[in-house]
N, C-alpha and C positions, 0 to 999 in steps of 0.2 A: 583342615586346614587350607588345601588346595582350595575349597569351595570356597568358605568364608572369607580369604584372601585376593579370590580371583577377582579381576578389575574390569572395568568396561571399557571398550574400546575406545571412546569418545573420551574417558578417562586419561587413557593413556598418551593420546594424540595431543593432549594440552598439557597433562601432569609437568612436560620437562621446563615450563618456562614461569613455573610460579615459583621456582625459588629466586629466580632473576628478576620476577617484578618484585617480590618482597624486598631484594637485597637494594634496587634503586627507589625504592619508597623509602625505605627507612635510613640509607645511606650512613653517614658518620662511620663508625671503627667495623660493624657488619658487611658493608660495604668494600671497608679498605682490605678488611683479614681476606675476604674471597675477590680480591681487584684480581691475580693472575686467570681467572675466567674471563673478564671484562676489558682486560688492558690488553692489546694485540704488539704481539713481540714484532720487531721490524724483521725483515728478511735477512736473513745470516747475523742478527743482531748474537753478539758475545752473551752468555750466560751472566756473566757476573754485570754486563752493563744493564741487563734486564733486571736482575734481580735487584740493582741499585733504584733504576724508576722506578719499580714497586712498593720501595722503603719511599721512596717521595711523595706516592701517588696521593690525590685527592679528589672530592667529588663533589662538583656544584649541584644540589638537590635542588632543580628547580619543580621536578613534577611532584615531589612530596610535598611542597610547601601549597600549590597548584590543588594536591587531592585533600589536605587539611584543611585550606580555603574553602574549600566548596562545600566541605561537611560541614564547619564552624560558620556558614553563612547558612545554609539550607535550615540550621537548627536555634537562629539568631532569635527566633521567635517559635516557642515549644509547638505542635499539633495539639488539638483540643478535642476531648474527647467526650461526645454529645450523645445524652442517654434520652431514652422515651418510653418510659410508664412510670410504673409505682409502686417497684418491687424493691426497698429502702435495703433489702439486705444486699441484695445484688449492686446497687449503687454503693454501697459500704466497700464491697470486694476490689471492685473495678479501681475505686479511687486510691485503694491500697494498692493493687498491684500495680496502679502507673506510679507508684513513689518505689516500689519494688519488684519488678518484672522477674527475674531470675533468682530471689532467695539470695543476692549477693549485694545489693542497696544500690542496684543499679535503676534508675527510674525508665521511662519506657521512650524518652528522648534521650537518653545516654545510651542506651541497647541499640537502638536504631542508628544512632549517628555510627559507631560500630560497624554494623550493618553498613551503611553506605560506602566507609571508608574500607572497608573489604570488597565490596563490590568494585569500587573507581580501582583499586588496585588488582585483583583478580577475576571479574566481570563477574562476583557471584559470591553468595555467602549465603549457608542455610541457617537456620531456626527451626528447633524440635519444641514440640507444647505436651509438657508432661507434667504427670501429677505424682504428687508421693505415695508409695509404694508400702502399705500398712498391712502387716499380717490380718489385723482384725478384720470384721464383715459389717459395717453398720447398717441396722435397721431402719433406719431413717436419713433423712435430710439432714436434718438439727444433730444426728450423731455423726454423718459426715465431717459438716463442720468442725464440730467440736476434736473429731480426728484430727482435724486438717487433712482431710482428703480431698476435699473439692478446694484445695489451694494450689490453683493451676501455677504454674512457671514457666520460662522459655528459657532454652538451651543456646547457645549459637556456636557454629563449627564455620572454621573456613571450606574456601570449597574443595582444596586438598583432602576433606575428610572424607566426601562421598566418593566413595570407590567403585561400585555396581549399584546399578539400579534397572528396574522395566517399568514402563509407560505404557498407561492403556490407550486406548485409542482419542480420549479428551485429553488427553497429556499430563493425567494424575498419576501419582506413583502408584505401583502395585505391591512392590517392597523397596524397599535402600537398604544399603551397608554401607554405615558409618564408621572409619578408623580412627582412630587416636592413640599418640603415644605421651609419657609421661615418666618423668627420671622418678626413680621412687630409692627407699636405703635397705638396703639386705639388714636382718637383724646382727650380723658382723659387723656393721658401719661400709659395707661396700655399695655402691652406686648400682642400680638394676634398672633396663630399662623395660616398661609393661604396655604390652601394646592392649589396646580394646578395640572389641567389634562389636559392634549393636543393629541386627537385623531385625528391622519391622517391616510385617506386612500390615494388615487392613485390619488385623483384628489383635497379634499378639507379637511379644518383640523377645529375641535371646539375646544376652551379652555376654562374650566367648571373651578370655583375656588369655596373654600368654606372656611370661617373666623372664627376661636375658639379662643373665649379668656376665661378668669376666670368666666365673670358673666355668657357669653351667648352664644351660639352655633347656627351660622347660616346656613341656607341652600344652596343648592348645586344650584350656579346659570351659566347662560351660559354668559360667558363673550364677547367673538371673534367667530365669523366663517367668511368661506370664499375660496377661491382656493388658494393652495400654489402655491410656486414659479416653482417645479416639476410636476403642473397639466397636461403642455402639453406633458409631456413624459409618465404620467401615471405611476409615481412612485412614490412611499411613497420615503420621504424626510429625511430617518432615515438610515444612514449607522453603521454597526457593526465593531469595531475593535477586534480585539479577538485574542489569541495566542493559541495554542493545549494545550492538556493536558500534554502533556511531558514537556512544556514549561513555565506554567502556576507554577511560582516559591514558590508564598504562598502557595499555595496547597500541592507543595511538601514539601516543610518543615516547615509549622506551628506544625504538630504534635511533630515534636524535637527541636522547640524555645520550647513549653510548658513546655516540656521535663526540657528541660534546666531550665526553669525558676522556675519550683518546685524543680529538685536539688540541683541549685544554692542556691535558699532561703532556703532549709532545712539545707544544709552546714552551711551558714552564721550563722544560727539560735543554731547551735552545737556547733559553736566557739564560740557564743555570752554569750552563756549559760556556756561554758569550764571557760570562764573569769573569774565566780564568782564561786569558788571551796566549796564546801559544809562540814564543819565539819564531822567528825567522833569518836566517843566514845566509846571505847572498855572497857565497866564496868559493873559489878554486879548490883551498884546500881542505883538510879536514879538519874541524873542530870538534876538540874535546873537554873544551873548559866547559864548567857549570854556569849556568844563567840563573840568579835570583836576587833579590833584595841585599845579599850579604856579600852578594861577589863580582868580581866584573868581567869585561868580555872585552880582550885583547885583537883589533881586527886588521888586517892589512891595508894598503893604502888605497888599494882598490877595493876594498870588502863592502858591506852594506849590512846596516843591520835593520829590523822592524818585527813588525806585530801582525797577527791574523786579528782581523774582526769583520763581521757578516756587514754588507751593508745593510741589511734590514729590511729588504722590499718584501722578503715572505713571510715577515713577522706584521707587517702590515695587513697583508695579504688573509693569514691567518685571525689578525683582531677581527677584521671584517666577517670573514666565515663565522667566529664562533657568536659573535653580535646576531647574527643571522639566524642560527642555529637558536640560540637564545629567545629568537622573536617567534621562529616556527613552531618551539615545543608550545609558547603561549596560544600562539595563534589558533593549533589544533586543538586547542581546550578551549577555546571560545574564552577567551580572556588577554584578545588583542589591548584593550586597553591599559593593562598592565605589564606589557610587556618592557617597556622603555624600547628607547631608540625610535624608527621610523613609523613602527605601528602605532604606538602615543604620540606622536607628533602632534597633538591636539591636546593633549593631557593640560594643558593650561586653559581652555575652556573652562565655562561652567553654564550650570542651570540646565537650559533643554539642549546642548550639545551634548553634555556628559550625559544624561539619561538618554537619548539616543546612542553613544556608543555601549551602554552597558545595555543596551535592549536584547542582544543575542546572548550574551550571559542570561540574563534575566528571565528567559524563555528556556535556559538550559535549566537553571534552577527548578524552576518549575514543573518539567518532567521528572527531575528527581524528587522533586516533594509529590509530584501526583503515585509514582512509584512506591515512596514510606506510604502513603497513607492508603492505596490499597491494600499492601502489604500487612499493617497494621489493622485494617479493616477485617482481612480475614482471619488472621490469627485470632484476633478478639470475637468473630462469630462463630470460630472452632470451638474457643473455650465457653461461649454463651451457650451454644446448644452441648456440650457435654456435661454444663453445670446445668443444665434448663432453667437458668434464667429467665425472668417474664419481662424483658428489656430488650428495646430498640438501642443499637449504637451505629453511630455514624462520628467520621472524624476531620475535622474541617483544619484551616491552619496552610504552615507550610507555602502562603503563596504570594507573601511579602518579604521583600528584602530591601534593607535600606536608601531606598530612590527617596522614598516620602516619608517627611516625617511623620508624626500622629495627630498634628492638628491640622493637618489640610485632609487625611479622611476625615476627622471629626469636622470638619467645614463641609465636606459633601455630603456626609449623613444627614447636617440638619438641615440643608438646600434640599436631599429628597424628602425628608418628611414635612417640608415646609411646602409642597406641593401638596398637601392634602388625601393622598390616597386614603381610599374608604377601606384600611385592610388593618386590621389589627395584629393579624402573624407578620407582615410586611416590617411594621412598627418592632416587636419583640425579635426577630429574626438581627435588625439592625443593632436595636440594643445588644443584643448578646454576643454581636460580633465585636461589638467596640468594645465590650467591657472584657473580651477575653483576649483581647490584643494588647489590651493597657494592663494586664493582668495574668501577662503570658507566663511570669516568673512563679507567678501562685502555686500552691498542691491544688491537685486535681480535686479534690473535696472542698474546697473553698470556689474552683472555679462551678462545680456541679449545683453546689447550694445556691451561689448568684443565678445561676441559669433556672432554676427551680422557682428561686424568686418571683424571678422576670416574668416566668410562663403564668406564674399564679397572682399574678398583681391585677 
């Protein structure tokens, strides 16, 4: 138990911030339930006052919207799988795989969109390449296909799942341990928490499980073991999808988002309290009368009465500070043109000016796109080698984002072809690129058929 549940020092160093980052991304009721972790109490603030502030807490979720915008914009046009070779059986498998890569109905684009979101929130996510485990032994490749043993699929794990590992000198996993939890129902109807550990090395896997309910705590048992699908390659089937420190958006914006959360709630509380003005009586005698809408106050000849009301200067400063914090969140996430306020003062401009404002964001999107394409190629080539398919695979796309329209790209292609460059390969590549971009939402099977017809023409 101690061995399988041991945590890597690097895991312990960063695992404490992941729940906070997840709350900041999700926002809504999840963050409000945990608001006491993030709403800072004032010095010597009475507990009942702090409790009421917690009940009134709200959260303006800028970073969550920014991350979702990046993920949706990046996959506005789906990545295109390009095959080379005459292995029709292999082509049919990868076309099917692109439409359902995890045996849960997720397309390859949907699956990697989730990986992008996970990496922008947590810095990384993990993908496991797996094959169905069937007790029978297949004698031929055709029998493997018939039994479903060659039907590779992907499993996704968040950053918090990989608790321990060892890397070789090339940075590849020697072994890795993935931990996950789920709630299951006992036969008596009581809920229990089942923890599962999967340990992979270069050839074998082990699955350990433990079930803990309200009344009892079970021991850790070995539930399954054997050789995994990439044992022939002597490769751990765990692939890391990660972004660089500079492109880890949540890590860059979390402190700003928390400061905005505290400032905005502080301002809201002050404005709310300012609505309930406090009466002030200037008098040398003891005043014991009640003051309110249904009461009157009797004063002496020289007594004075008034209400306290803040002048509002600090509110103006707070409002300006909140605007600056919001702009800074967008700035560190490379979305200055969408921040509003002074950072997008030229938002009314059009054409080339807008395109220049968007240049930095485009470059960041292309960096994310390159990471996605490299990971998809790495995963598919692992599967290709495990299945021994006679194909070459490449991935294109994820490099154009709604700046120019398709008609502009078409005109550029026509001008390039009109130069009369004596290259049949160039002509076919231009035609395939335009066709795949125009039919980006079509099934991979249709895209592959069009590419084959262009190559054969």
